[in-house]
N, C-alpha and C positions, 0 to 999 in steps of 0.2 A: 745223672743228677741226682743227688741224695734229698732225703725229705725234708730237712731243712731248707736247703735250696728252693725247693718247691713251694714251700710256705712262703718265703720271702718274695719270691716273684709273684705269689697271687697278692700278697699284701701290696706290692706296689702296683699292680695292676688296678686293686681297688682304689687306693688313695689318688691315682691318676685320674679314675673315673669321678670321684667325688670332686676333685679339683675342676676338671672341665665343666661338670654340670654346675657348680657354684659361679664359674665365671660366666657361663652362659646366662644363668639367672640375673646376675648383676648387670650384664649388657643389656637385658629385656628392661630392668628396672630403670637404666639410665635412658634407655630409649623412651619409655613411656613418661619418665619425668621430664625430658627435654620435648616431648610432643605436648605434656600437659602445659608447659610455660612458655610456649611458642606463640607469644601473641604478636599482633599485626597493626602497623600504623602505616599510613602512607601520605603523599601529597604534602600539604601545608603543615599539618601536625608533624610528620616525619622530617620535613626541613626545619621546623622550629626545634625539635629536640636536638637533632643535630646541631644546631647553632648554638644550643645551650651546654653543649659538651656531649651529648649521647650518654650513654651507660656510664660513663666515667664523670658527667657533669652535675649539676646542682640537683637534677630530677633523678638520677639513677635509672635503674633499668624499669622497662614497661611492666605493669601488673594488670593491664587489661588490653583488649582489643580496642581500637577506635570504633567509639559508639554514638548514637544519636543524644544529644541533650534537649532540654526544654527550649521552646520559642524558635526552633530551627536550626541550633547550634549543633557542633560536634564536641567530642572531648576524647581524652585518652587518660588513663591513671598510671602513675609511675611510684617509684618506691618513696620518693619524697616530695611528692606533689601534682600537679594535674597541668595539661595543657587543653585550653578551651577555644574555640573558634566559632565565629559568628560572621556572616557577610556584613553586618552594620560595624563590628568591632575590630575585625582582624583575628590573628592568632597570637594567643600571648600565654605564657607561664605563671603559675602561682604555686609556691612552695613554702615549706618551712612551717613557723609560727604565723605566718599570715595565711598560708593555705589551711592551718588547722582551723583558725579563726573563720574564715571565708566559708568552711565546711560546717560550722556550727550555725551559720546563718543560711545554710541550705544553698549553697553552692551558687547556681545561676539565678536563682531568686532575689540575690542579694545584687545580682549584675554580671554580666559577662565582663571579664577583665579587658581594658582598654591600655594597659602597660603591663610590661613584664614586671616582676619585683625590680625596683629601682631604689638607688641609695639617695638620701635627702641632701640638700647642698652644704649642710654643716659636717656631713659624713657620719653623723651620731645615729641614724635612722633609716628605716627601709619602709617602703610603701608600694601599694598598688592602687590604682584608680579602676573602677569598674561603671558599667552603664546598664541600668534596667530597661533594656529592649522592649520589654513586654508593657511598660506603663506610659500614659500620656507625658508627652514632653520628654520622654526618655531621661528621666534624673540620673545624674552621677553619684557615686558612692565612693568611699575609700577605707582602707584598712592601713594603719600607721603602726610601726613598731620600732622600739629601740630595747636594746639589752636591760636599761634600767626601768622602763615603764610597761613593758610586754606589748602586746598587739590588740588594738581597739579599732572600733568599727566608728565611722562619723559619716553622716549624710543628711540630706533635706536642707532646710533653711538655716540650721545650726553649721552645717558645713560650709554653705555660702558665705556665712559671715566671717567663719574662721578664715576662709581663703581671703576675703576682703581684708583681714587683720594681717595677713603675711603667712598664713599656714602654720608651719611649726615654730616659726618665729615668734608667735603668739604663746607658743608651748605646745609640748606633745600631748595628745589626748591620754587620760590615765584611766578613763571610764568609757564604757560604749554609751550611746546615746541612752539616758534613762528616764522614766516617768517620775515627776515629783510626787511626793506622798499624797498631795491633794488630788492627784488626778488631772490636774488642769494643765501644767506646764511640762516642759522637756528640758534636759540638760546635758551638757558634756563638761567635765572637769579637764584641767589642762595643767603640765607643768613645764617651766622653763629649765630643762636640765643643763644647760650650757652657763647657768649662774650660780655662783657660790651659795645664794640664799635658796636655790630651787623654789622660786616663788611660783605659787599656784594660781590659776585663774580659772574663770569660767564662763560659759554662754548659757543663758537662760531664753527659753523660748515659750510664749503663750500665744493663743489667737489674736488676744487685744495687743499685745506689745511687739510682737516679731521678736527676732533674735537680739539680745542684748548682751553685750559683754560687761563683765565686771572683775576687777583685779586689784591688788595691793591693799593698802591699808583700809581702803573702804569696802572692800570684799571681806577682809578680816572682821571689820566692824559689823558688817551685816550679818555674817556667819555669828558672831557673839549674840546677836538678837534673835537666832532662830531661822535664818534663811527667810525663804518666802512663807513660812509658817508664822513668822514674827510679826511684830507691829507694823512693819514697813511694807509687807507684802514683796511683789515682784518689782524688778528695775524697770522703769519705762523707757529708759534711754541711756545711752552710754556717759561715762565718766567726762566732764568738760572744765575748761577753766572758767572761773567765775567771770572775768572779763579779761580784756587784753592787756598784759602785763601783769596780772596779778599772780601771786604764789598760791591762791586758793583753788583747790579742787573740789569738785561737787558732783554728785549723782544723785537724780531724783527717781523715786520709788511711788507705788501705787498709794501709799499713806504717809508720805514724807520724804525728807531728803537727808543725806549724810554728806557732810562738808569734811574737808581736809585742808589743814594749813601747818606748815613747818613749825609754828608756834604751839599750835593745840593739838595736832594730831589729828585723828577721825574722830568727829563728834555727831551725834545724833540729833535730827530736828524733825519729830514726828508731827503728824497732824492729828489731832484728836478725832475719833470718829463721831461724824454728824456735825463737826464744827467747820468754820470757814478755815481757809488757808490762813497761817499768820502772816503778819506783814514782813516783808522782805528783810527789815533788818529790826533789832531789837532798839528800844529808846537808848539814844546814845549819851556818853558822859557829858557833864555840865560845860567842858572844855571844846565840844565838838562844834563843828561849824553848823550853822543854821540856813535853811532855805525856805522859800515861799515859792509857789506856783500860781501864775494868773493864765486864763483862757481867754483867748482872742476870738472874734468872731468867725475867723476862718479856721478854728479849731487848732491853731498853733498854741503851743503851752510856753510860756515866758517862765523860765527858770532863774532865780536870783538867789543870791547867797552871800553870806558873808562868815568870817571866821575861819577861812581857808588859809593855808600858808601862801605867802605872797608869791607871785610869779611861778605857780606849781601846776603841774597837770591835774586836772579834776574830772573825775569819772562820775556822770549823772547816770543812774540806773532807773529804768521805768519797767515795773512789774505789773503784771494784770493778775485777776484773781485765780488765774490756772497756774502761776508762779512761772510764767514766760518773761524772760528778761530781755530788754533791748538797751544798749549801753551808747552813751554818747561822750565826747570827749572835749574839753574846753580848757582854757588856761585861766587861772585867777590873775587879778591885777597887782598893782604895787601894794594895795590895800588888802589883799586877800578876799577879794569879792568877786562874784560872778554875775554875768548876766547873759543868759544863752536862750535862744529860742529853739524849741524842740518840736519837729513838724511829725506828728503821728497820729494815725486815725483815731478819732474817739469814738470806739465801738461800745455799745451798751456795756454798762459795768462799772468798776472802779479801777482806776490806774494808781499805783503807789511810787512816789517819786522819791528818791533820795540820793546822796552823793557823797563821795570821798576825796581825799587827797593823798591817799595811800600810807597815811599813818595808821600805826597799830593799834589796838586796843584788846588786850588779853582777856578783858572779862566779856568780849564780844564772841558769839559763836564763830563768826569768820576771821577772827584774828585782826579785824580791820575797824578803824576809827569812822563812824558812818554819821552822816548828818541825821537831823530828825526825819521822819517819813511824812510826806505829805499826801493825803489821799483825795483823789479828784474823781467824782463821780461823773459819768458820761451818759446820755440819755439818748 
């Protein structure tokens, strides 16, 4: 063997030794890596993970061992979400944008999940419900998501009212529950994503009013006046029909009302600070019907009137000083007159009587031709 052959042989031995050592180091590194990421879960959390597709499912691979959560729960973290369990709520998964929002609200402080992420009936949204097992009454909370609106939380009395109104059929939340600028109230805004107009609505809450929904043209008019910071204050009750069969819609606020009719749209009816509430209707036009009211010994009120359309339905409205309305219905005779006994308690204060036969009056706030208003004092 000559000198060149000997050199080549030595070079081959050195290269082989380096290759073997590199492979050995790589094997050690792979072993260390697999050991470092060998997380463990078992039992109900393992079963839930498998049910959701395991490593190839919505949660992806494990990113933590199973550990203890607050308030007696267990949890495990995964690549795209979490599985939490509690004896009172069961075992459920939270992931994606809803999982991110839940993390912002400090996980189980917002509640343990009582559902997996679930699709809404309209196919547009996703949600999880949660339960706060550490609080009295164990209140439930929710996070709703759509691709158009994002993920938002809703809870407490506002959530209860939203559920009463049909959940996302009232609109998907487009805010978390927020405090009003004056620090008195709370609110969520919502959006009807299934309509071309994408109408927005709200639920406002105060300790005095509770949760009150507001939507449509009346909400737009209220927003124009400055929301709760404007002259009307907070809504005190939901929108309602002025009387049975009427096209007029109305919503009452702390300092007035907003009315809507097809002929006038939404119009404001404020109450000046320090003044008594206005009469239920303005003075009618000269051609309007005229009524009078008598009081019998048994506190039955006799409402008589003339100038109504003959043989037409007549609506008699009785309002108190708090602007609460009660309606009675009768029919005018061939001469356009009425004579109707109204039985209603005569509590201390003033009752305001008026009537209409469904004729319109564009100069009236309500768009309706009302009779004169008769004020009767009750002692």
